[in-house]
C-alpha positions as CSV (number, residue, x, y, z in Angstrom):
1,M,18.6,-70.7,100.2
2,S,21.4,-73.2,100.0
3,N,19.6,-75.0,97.2
4,L,19.8,-72.0,94.9
5,F,23.6,-72.1,95.0
6,D,23.9,-75.9,94.9
7,S,26.6,-76.9,92.3
8,S,24.7,-80.0,91.4
9,S,21.9,-78.0,89.7
10,A,24.4,-76.3,87.3
11,S,24.4,-77.4,83.6
12,N,27.4,-78.9,81.9
13,V,26.6,-77.0,78.6
14,A,29.3,-74.4,77.7
15,E,28.3,-70.8,78.0
16,F,28.8,-68.3,75.2
17,S,28.5,-64.5,75.1
18,V,26.2,-62.8,72.5
19,S,29.3,-61.5,70.7
20,E,30.8,-65.0,70.5
21,I,27.7,-66.5,69.0
22,S,27.3,-63.6,66.5
23,G,31.0,-63.9,65.5
24,A,30.7,-67.7,65.1
25,L,27.7,-67.3,62.9
26,K,29.4,-64.6,60.9
27,R,32.4,-66.9,60.2
28,V,30.2,-69.9,59.3
29,V,28.1,-67.8,56.8
30,E,31.1,-66.1,55.2
31,D,33.0,-69.4,54.9
32,R,30.1,-71.4,53.5
33,F,28.8,-68.6,51.1
34,G,32.0,-66.7,50.4
35,H,31.1,-66.2,46.7
36,V,27.5,-66.6,45.4
37,R,25.3,-65.4,42.5
38,V,21.7,-64.4,43.5
39,R,18.8,-63.6,41.1
40,G,16.1,-61.4,42.4
41,E,14.0,-58.2,42.1
42,I,15.3,-54.9,43.5
43,S,13.0,-53.6,46.2
44,G,13.2,-50.5,48.4
45,Y,15.9,-48.8,46.3
46,R,16.3,-45.1,47.0
47,G,19.5,-44.4,45.2
48,P,23.0,-44.0,46.8
49,H,23.3,-42.8,50.3
50,S,25.1,-39.6,51.1
51,S,28.1,-41.8,51.8
52,G,28.0,-43.3,48.3
53,H,26.7,-46.7,49.5
54,A,23.4,-48.2,48.4
55,Y,21.0,-50.2,50.6
56,F,18.1,-52.2,49.3
57,S,16.6,-55.7,49.1
58,L,16.5,-58.6,46.6
59,K,13.3,-60.6,46.6
60,D,11.3,-63.2,44.8
61,D,7.8,-64.5,45.4
62,K,8.8,-66.3,48.6
63,A,11.7,-64.6,50.3
64,R,13.6,-61.4,50.8
65,L,17.3,-60.8,51.1
66,E,18.9,-57.5,52.4
67,A,21.7,-56.2,50.1
68,V,24.3,-53.5,50.1
69,I,26.7,-52.1,47.5
70,W,29.7,-50.2,48.8
71,R,30.8,-47.0,47.2
72,G,33.7,-48.6,45.3
73,S,31.6,-51.3,43.7
74,M,28.7,-48.8,43.0
75,S,31.0,-46.6,40.8
76,K,32.0,-49.7,38.8
77,L,28.4,-50.7,37.8
78,K,27.7,-50.3,34.1
79,F,24.0,-49.5,34.6
80,R,21.8,-47.6,37.1
81,P,19.7,-49.8,39.4
82,E,16.0,-49.1,39.5
83,E,13.1,-50.1,41.6
84,G,11.5,-53.4,40.5
85,M,14.4,-54.3,38.1
86,E,15.3,-58.0,38.1
87,V,19.0,-58.5,38.4
88,I,21.7,-61.1,39.0
89,A,24.0,-60.1,41.8
90,T,27.4,-61.5,42.6
91,G,29.0,-61.2,46.0
92,K,29.3,-62.8,49.4
93,L,26.9,-63.3,52.3
94,T,27.7,-61.9,55.7
95,T,25.9,-61.1,58.9
96,F,25.3,-57.8,60.8
97,P,25.6,-58.6,64.5
98,G,24.1,-55.3,65.6
99,S,20.6,-56.4,64.4
100,S,21.0,-60.2,63.9
101,K,20.5,-59.9,60.2
102,Y,22.2,-61.4,57.2
103,Q,22.8,-59.7,54.0
104,I,24.7,-59.9,50.7
105,V,27.6,-57.6,49.9
106,I,27.3,-57.1,46.1
107,E,30.5,-56.8,44.2
108,Q,29.0,-57.1,40.6
109,M,25.5,-56.8,39.3
110,E,23.9,-57.2,35.9
111,P,20.2,-56.8,34.8
112,A,18.1,-59.9,34.3
113,G,14.8,-58.3,33.1
114,A,11.9,-56.4,34.6
115,G,10.4,-57.7,37.8
116,A,7.0,-59.3,38.0
117,L,5.4,-56.5,40.0
118,M,6.8,-53.8,37.8
119,A,5.6,-55.7,34.7
120,L,2.1,-56.0,36.2
121,L,2.2,-52.3,37.2
122,E,3.1,-51.2,33.7
123,E,0.4,-53.4,32.1
124,R,-2.2,-52.0,34.5
125,K,-1.0,-48.4,33.8
126,K,-1.3,-48.8,30.0
127,R,-4.8,-50.3,30.3
128,L,-6.2,-47.7,32.6
129,N,-4.6,-44.9,30.6
130,A,-6.3,-46.3,27.5
131,E,-9.6,-45.9,29.3
132,G,-8.8,-42.2,29.9
133,L,-8.6,-42.4,33.7
134,F,-5.3,-40.5,33.6
135,D,-6.4,-37.8,31.1
136,P,-5.5,-34.3,32.3
137,A,-8.8,-33.0,31.0
138,R,-10.6,-35.0,33.7
139,K,-8.7,-33.4,36.6
140,Q,-10.5,-30.8,38.7
141,L,-9.1,-27.5,40.1
142,L,-8.4,-27.5,43.9
143,P,-10.6,-25.0,45.9
144,F,-8.7,-22.0,47.0
145,M,-10.3,-21.8,50.5
146,P,-11.9,-25.2,51.5
147,R,-14.1,-25.2,54.5
148,V,-13.8,-29.0,55.3
149,I,-10.9,-31.3,54.3
150,G,-11.3,-35.1,54.4
151,V,-8.1,-37.1,55.1
152,I,-7.9,-40.8,54.2
153,T,-5.0,-42.4,56.1
154,S,-4.1,-44.5,59.1
155,P,-5.3,-42.8,62.3
156,T,-2.3,-44.0,64.4
157,G,0.6,-43.0,62.1
158,A,2.7,-39.8,62.1
159,V,1.2,-38.8,58.7
160,I,-2.2,-37.6,60.1
161,R,-0.4,-35.6,62.9
162,D,1.8,-33.9,60.3
163,I,-1.1,-33.0,58.1
164,I,-3.3,-31.6,61.0
165,H,-0.3,-29.7,62.5
166,R,0.6,-28.2,59.1
167,I,-3.1,-27.2,58.4
168,N,-3.4,-25.6,61.9
169,D,-0.2,-23.6,61.3
170,R,-1.4,-22.3,57.9
171,F,-5.2,-21.9,58.2
172,P,-7.1,-23.8,60.9
173,L,-10.3,-25.5,59.6
174,H,-12.4,-28.6,60.0
175,V,-10.6,-31.9,59.2
176,L,-12.4,-35.2,58.9
177,V,-10.3,-38.4,59.1
178,W,-11.5,-41.6,57.5
179,P,-9.3,-44.4,59.1
180,V,-8.1,-47.0,56.7
181,R,-5.2,-49.5,56.5
182,V,-2.5,-48.1,54.3
183,Q,-0.7,-51.5,53.9
184,G,-1.8,-55.0,53.3
185,E,-4.3,-56.9,51.1
186,T,-7.4,-54.9,52.2
187,S,-5.8,-51.4,52.0
188,G,-6.9,-50.8,48.4
189,A,-10.6,-51.7,49.1
190,E,-10.7,-49.6,52.3
191,V,-9.2,-46.5,50.5
192,A,-11.7,-46.9,47.6
193,A,-14.6,-47.2,50.1
194,A,-13.4,-44.1,51.9
195,I,-13.3,-42.0,48.7
196,E,-16.8,-43.2,47.7
197,G,-18.0,-42.7,51.3
198,F,-16.9,-39.0,51.4
199,N,-18.5,-38.4,48.0
200,A,-21.8,-40.0,49.2
201,L,-22.2,-37.5,52.1
202,P,-25.1,-35.1,51.5
203,Q,-24.4,-31.4,51.1
204,A,-26.7,-30.4,54.1
205,G,-26.3,-33.4,56.3
206,N,-25.3,-33.7,59.9
207,L,-21.7,-34.5,58.9
208,P,-20.3,-31.8,56.7
209,R,-19.3,-32.9,53.2
210,P,-15.5,-32.2,52.5
211,D,-14.5,-29.7,49.8
212,L,-11.2,-31.5,49.3
213,L,-9.8,-35.0,49.9
214,I,-6.2,-36.0,50.8
215,V,-5.1,-39.7,50.5
216,A,-1.8,-39.9,52.5
217,R,0.7,-42.4,53.5
218,G,4.4,-42.4,54.4
219,G,7.2,-43.8,52.3
220,G,7.8,-47.5,51.7
221,S,8.8,-50.1,49.2
222,L,6.9,-51.1,46.1
223,E,5.2,-53.9,48.1
224,D,4.2,-51.5,50.9
225,L,2.6,-49.1,48.5
226,W,1.0,-51.8,46.3
227,G,-2.5,-51.2,47.7
228,F,-2.5,-47.7,46.1
229,N,-1.9,-49.3,42.7
230,D,-5.1,-51.3,43.0
231,E,-7.5,-50.8,40.1
232,I,-10.5,-50.1,42.4
233,V,-8.6,-47.2,44.1
234,V,-7.7,-45.7,40.7
235,R,-11.3,-45.9,39.5
236,A,-12.7,-44.4,42.7
237,A,-10.2,-41.5,42.5
238,A,-11.1,-40.8,38.8
239,A,-14.8,-40.9,39.6
240,S,-14.6,-38.6,42.7
241,D,-16.7,-35.4,42.4
242,I,-14.6,-33.9,45.2
243,P,-11.0,-32.8,44.2
244,L,-8.4,-35.2,45.5
245,I,-4.7,-34.8,46.4
246,S,-2.5,-37.9,46.4
247,A,0.3,-37.8,49.0
248,V,1.5,-41.4,49.0
249,G,5.1,-42.0,49.8
250,H,8.0,-39.6,49.3
251,E,9.1,-37.6,46.2
252,T,10.7,-40.7,44.5
253,D,7.7,-42.9,45.1
254,W,4.9,-43.1,42.6
255,T,1.7,-45.1,42.3
256,L,-1.2,-45.3,39.9
257,L,-3.3,-43.2,42.4
258,D,-0.9,-40.3,41.7
259,L,-1.8,-40.4,38.0
260,A,-5.6,-40.5,38.6
261,A,-5.7,-37.9,41.4
262,D,-6.3,-34.2,40.6
263,M,-3.0,-33.2,42.2
264,R,0.1,-35.2,43.4
265,A,2.0,-34.0,46.5
266,P,5.6,-35.0,47.1
267,T,4.9,-35.6,50.8
268,P,1.9,-35.6,53.2
269,T,3.1,-32.2,54.6
270,G,3.2,-30.9,51.0
271,A,-0.4,-32.0,50.5
272,A,-1.4,-29.9,53.5
273,E,0.4,-26.9,52.1
274,M,-1.4,-27.3,48.7
275,A,-4.8,-27.7,50.4
276,V,-4.9,-24.4,52.3
277,P,-3.2,-21.0,52.0
278,V,-1.4,-19.2,54.8
279,K,-4.0,-17.2,56.8
280,A,-1.4,-14.6,58.0
281,D,-0.3,-14.0,54.4
282,L,-3.9,-13.5,53.2
283,M,-4.5,-11.1,56.1
284,A,-1.3,-9.2,55.3
285,T,-2.2,-9.0,51.6
286,T,-5.7,-7.8,52.4
287,A,-4.3,-5.1,54.8
288,S,-1.7,-4.1,52.2
289,Y,-4.4,-3.7,49.5
290,A,-6.5,-1.7,51.9
291,A,-3.6,0.6,52.7
292,R,-2.7,1.0,49.1
293,L,-6.4,1.8,48.2
294,S,-6.5,4.5,51.0
295,A,-3.2,6.0,49.9
296,S,-4.2,6.0,46.2
297,L,-7.5,7.7,47.1
298,S,-5.7,10.4,49.1
299,R,-3.1,10.9,46.4
300,Y,-5.9,11.2,43.8
301,L,-7.8,13.8,45.8
302,D,-4.6,15.8,46.4
303,Q,-3.7,15.7,42.7
304,R,-7.2,16.9,41.8
305,R,-7.0,19.7,44.3
306,Q,-3.6,20.8,42.9
307,Q,-4.9,20.6,39.3
308,Q,-7.9,22.8,40.2
309,R,-5.7,25.4,41.9
310,A,-3.4,25.3,38.8
311,L,-6.4,25.8,36.5
312,E,-7.6,28.7,38.6
313,R,-4.2,30.4,38.4
314,A,-4.0,29.8,34.7
315,L,-7.4,31.5,34.0
316,P,-6.9,35.1,32.7
317,S,-8.8,38.2,34.0
318,V,-11.7,39.9,32.2
319,D,-9.4,42.8,31.0
320,Q,-6.9,40.3,29.7
321,L,-9.6,38.4,27.8
322,L,-11.1,41.6,26.2
323,A,-7.8,43.4,25.5
324,L,-7.1,41.7,22.2
325,P,-10.7,42.0,20.8
326,R,-10.7,45.7,21.7
327,R,-7.5,46.3,19.9
328,R,-8.7,44.4,16.8
329,F,-11.9,46.5,16.8
330,D,-10.1,49.8,17.0
331,E,-7.7,48.8,14.1
332,A,-10.7,47.6,12.0
333,A,-12.5,50.9,12.5
334,T,-9.4,52.8,11.4
335,R,-9.0,50.6,8.3
336,L,-12.7,50.9,7.4
337,E,-12.6,54.7,7.1
338,R,-9.5,54.6,4.9
339,A,-10.9,51.8,2.8
340,L,-14.2,53.7,2.1
341,F,-12.3,56.6,0.7
342,V,-10.0,54.4,-1.5
343,N,-13.0,52.5,-2.8
344,A,-14.8,55.7,-3.8
345,Q,-11.8,56.8,-5.7
346,K,-11.6,53.5,-7.6
347,K,-15.2,53.6,-8.5
348,R,-14.9,57.1,-9.9
349,V,-11.9,56.1,-12.1
350,Q,-13.9,53.1,-13.4
351,L,-16.9,55.3,-14.1
352,D,-14.8,57.7,-16.1
353,G,-13.4,54.9,-18.2
354,R,-16.8,53.5,-19.0
355,A,-18.0,57.0,-20.0
356,R,-15.1,57.2,-22.5
357,Q,-16.0,53.9,-24.0
358,L,-19.7,55.0,-24.7
359,S,-18.9,57.5,-27.6
360,P,-21.1,57.3,-30.9
361,R,-18.2,56.5,-33.2
362,L,-17.1,53.6,-30.9
363,L,-20.6,52.3,-30.7
364,S,-21.0,52.4,-34.5
365,R,-17.7,50.5,-34.9
366,R,-18.8,47.8,-32.5
367,I,-22.2,47.4,-34.2
368,S,-20.4,46.9,-37.6
369,D,-18.1,44.3,-36.0
370,H,-21.1,42.4,-34.6
371,D,-22.9,42.5,-38.0
372,R,-19.8,40.9,-39.6
373,I,-19.7,38.2,-37.0
374,I,-23.4,37.5,-37.5
375,A,-23.0,37.2,-41.2
376,N,-20.1,34.8,-40.7
377,L,-22.1,32.7,-38.4
378,A,-25.0,32.6,-40.9
379,D,-22.6,31.2,-43.5
380,R,-21.3,28.6,-41.1
381,M,-24.7,27.5,-39.7
382,P,-25.5,24.8,-42.3
383,R,-22.1,23.1,-41.9
384,L,-22.5,23.3,-38.2
385,L,-25.9,21.8,-38.3
386,L,-24.7,18.9,-40.4
387,A,-21.7,18.3,-38.1
388,S,-24.1,18.4,-35.1
389,L,-26.4,15.9,-36.7
390,R,-23.5,13.6,-37.4
391,T,-22.3,13.9,-33.8
392,K,-25.8,13.3,-32.4
393,K,-26.2,10.2,-34.6
394,T,-22.9,8.8,-33.4
395,A,-23.8,9.4,-29.8
396,L,-27.2,7.8,-30.4
397,N,-25.5,4.7,-31.8
398,H,-23.2,4.5,-28.8
399,S,-26.2,4.8,-26.5
400,A,-27.9,2.0,-28.3
401,I,-24.8,-0.1,-27.8
402,R,-24.8,0.7,-24.0
403,L,-28.5,-0.2,-23.8
404,N,-27.7,-3.8,-24.8
405,P,-29.8,-6.2,-22.6
406,E,-26.8,-8.3,-21.6
407,I,-24.9,-5.2,-20.3
408,I,-28.0,-4.1,-18.4
409,I,-28.4,-7.5,-16.8
410,N,-24.7,-7.6,-15.8
411,K,-25.1,-4.2,-14.2
412,L,-28.2,-5.2,-12.4
413,S,-26.5,-8.4,-11.2
414,F,-23.6,-6.3,-9.8
415,V,-26.1,-3.9,-8.1
416,H,-28.0,-6.9,-6.6
417,K,-24.7,-8.4,-5.3
418,S,-23.7,-5.0,-3.8
419,M,-27.1,-4.7,-2.1
420,T,-26.9,-8.2,-0.7
421,D,-23.4,-7.5,0.6
422,F,-24.7,-4.3,2.1
423,D,-27.6,-6.1,3.8
424,R,-25.2,-8.7,5.3
425,R,-22.9,-6.0,6.6
426,R,-25.9,-4.1,8.0
427,D,-27.1,-7.2,9.9
428,Q,-23.6,-7.9,11.3
429,A,-23.3,-4.3,12.4
430,I,-26.8,-4.4,14.1
431,T,-25.9,-7.7,15.8
432,L,-22.6,-6.3,17.0
433,I,-24.3,-3.2,18.4
434,F,-26.9,-5.3,20.2
435,E,-24.2,-7.6,21.8
436,R,-22.2,-4.5,22.8
437,Q,-25.2,-2.9,24.4
438,Q,-26.1,-6.2,26.1
439,R,-22.6,-6.5,27.6
440,R,-22.8,-2.9,28.8
441,S,-26.2,-3.6,30.4
442,Q,-24.8,-6.6,32.2
443,E,-21.8,-4.6,33.5
444,L,-24.1,-1.8,34.7
445,E,-26.3,-4.4,36.4
446,R,-23.3,-6.0,38.2
447,L,-22.2,-2.5,39.2
448,M,-25.7,-1.7,40.5
449,R,-25.7,-4.9,42.6
450,T,-22.2,-4.1,44.0
451,L,-23.2,-0.5,45.0
452,S,-26.6,-1.4,46.3
453,H,-27.2,-1.3,50.1
454,T,-28.6,-4.9,49.9
455,S,-25.0,-6.2,49.4
456,V,-24.1,-4.4,52.7
457,L,-27.1,-6.1,54.5
458,E,-26.0,-9.5,53.2
459,R,-22.7,-9.1,55.0
460,G,-24.4,-8.8,58.4
461,Y,-25.1,-5.0,58.7
462,A,-28.4,-3.3,59.4
463,I,-30.1,0.0,58.6
464,V,-31.9,2.1,61.3
465,L,-35.0,3.8,59.9
466,G,-37.1,6.5,61.5
467,D,-40.9,6.9,61.6
468,N,-40.8,8.6,58.1
469,G,-39.0,5.6,56.6
470,K,-35.7,7.5,56.1
471,P,-32.3,6.2,57.4
472,I,-31.0,7.8,60.7
473,K,-27.4,8.6,60.2
474,E,-26.4,9.9,63.7
475,A,-27.2,8.7,67.2
476,A,-27.6,12.3,68.3
477,G,-31.0,12.4,66.5
478,L,-32.5,9.9,68.8
479,S,-33.8,10.1,72.3
480,G,-35.3,7.7,74.9
481,G,-38.6,6.2,73.9
482,D,-38.3,6.8,70.2
483,T,-39.4,4.0,68.0
484,V,-37.2,2.9,65.1
485,T,-37.2,0.1,62.5
486,L,-34.1,-2.1,62.0
487,R,-33.9,-3.4,58.5
488,F,-31.9,-6.6,58.1
489,N,-31.2,-8.7,55.0
490,D,-34.2,-11.0,55.6
491,G,-36.8,-8.4,56.8
492,D,-37.6,-5.5,59.2
493,I,-38.1,-5.5,62.9
494,G,-39.3,-2.7,65.3
495,A,-37.3,-1.4,68.2
496,T,-37.5,1.2,71.0
497,I,-34.7,3.5,72.2
498,N,-33.8,2.8,75.8
499,G,-34.2,6.0,77.9
500,E,-31.2,5.1,80.2
501,N,-28.9,6.4,77.5
502,Q,-30.5,9.8,77.2
503,E,-27.7,11.6,79.1
504,A,-25.1,10.0,76.8
505,T,-27.3,11.0,73.9
506,H,-27.3,14.7,75.0
507,K,-23.5,14.6,75.4
508,L,-23.2,13.0,71.9
509,K,-25.4,15.8,70.5
510,K,-23.1,18.4,71.9
511,V,-20.0,16.6,70.6
512,T,-21.7,16.2,67.2
513,S,-22.7,19.9,67.0
514,L,-19.2,21.0,68.0
515,T,-17.6,18.6,65.4
516,N,-20.0,19.8,62.7
517,S,-19.2,23.5,63.4
518,R,-15.4,22.7,63.2
519,R,-16.0,20.8,60.0
520,K,-17.9,23.7,58.4
521,K,-15.1,26.1,59.5
522,N,-12.4,23.9,58.0
523,D,-14.5,23.5,54.8
524,A,-14.9,27.2,54.5
525,Q,-11.1,27.6,54.8
526,Q,-10.2,24.8,52.5
527,G,-12.8,25.4,49.7
528,T,-14.3,22.6,47.6
529,L,-13.4,20.6,44.6
530,F,-16.5,21.7,42.5
């Protein structure tokens, strides 16, 4: 034990505390690089912090340098920094003892051109867009209620836990996870293989084929997300038959996969919210619709009953209906007797006037007047005949002009055109009638399928048939040992009623008969709608 505390084993090297070493390094770096100009590409830029400071990195193809711009210097910049922009920064180097890092505190910054990665990304984006891989017409609609969701992400990160937790909160369903690397050189190939693998699953295989795919990853720099800008990933997403949601990075991050996917989500949690609806909301909406339907039906029946009662009160009695016709008949009988007497007087006066007109002297005078008229007409007859002949000749000439072949041809052409137009309109009308009747027939067919009992059987119900093949509506009509037929959606099956429930059946018969008698009594008191 004495050897452990032997002073001869102690070293002569001076001892420093961690704070002393960190302070010495800080002074050396700041004294040696007090004012430098650095050229590099902005990476990991997320905009100013809530404090007004901005934290990011400057990089080239071999190294990376952490950078910070304080709020005072940030407000003096003449341009807005952007991800991937190549800049020339002026400032001083310093260290951060809390994490043993060095960084540049930027005082001035000016753009130096687009970065190499951003230039490559823009060139690839233009080329793939020219091929139509980003065309909105290629995008598919997301299913409203998917049964299986395939998630392509890292199985060890927090992203998959957030997605599964969000889906279980909204609408629990089957989730398949295809594990891939979401960062590194092989991430693009693994993501593309996962998309193609999900699409290659058969519809009726042992492993269910997803109805929706989610490609997810947390936030990161442009280099971290570069695998999702790979051309093979974009082509796999564009060729996917399964609708795909891209949830790579946060709201400010974007990749080429976002442009090729059918839907882009701002975050992985947002992708889960897009994928499934809220089950509680759907159940509440369905219950609300059912309650509204029941209330509407009750209100409609009450309204119809009130209308019927109002119509019954508005109908007049038989005496009221016949009162006006009876009065009109009595008044007509009174007027008829008086009218007959007045008419007889008028006829007698007219007959006396005609008798006075038939005297011999008046008749001789009228005969003389007619003789003069006949003699005058005989004198005018030749002139009238000549005038009539001239009129007929003129009319004949006009008729000959109207019978000109050219005029007749023009009229026939007009008639033919009118008939052609009539035929066309007739064909259009017949076609329209046929289409209308066809649509009506299709609507009636859909209504018939909706109201048919087969649609009820398809939902899992069954019909109980007696020996005569008619449905049995009440359990009171059965007793132990009776044979019945159960009709399901895929066929019929025979069954026998168990005799152990015979006592319950008798009780049910009594309850049913009592209920029917009360129902008949209420119906007799309330009346009917018809």
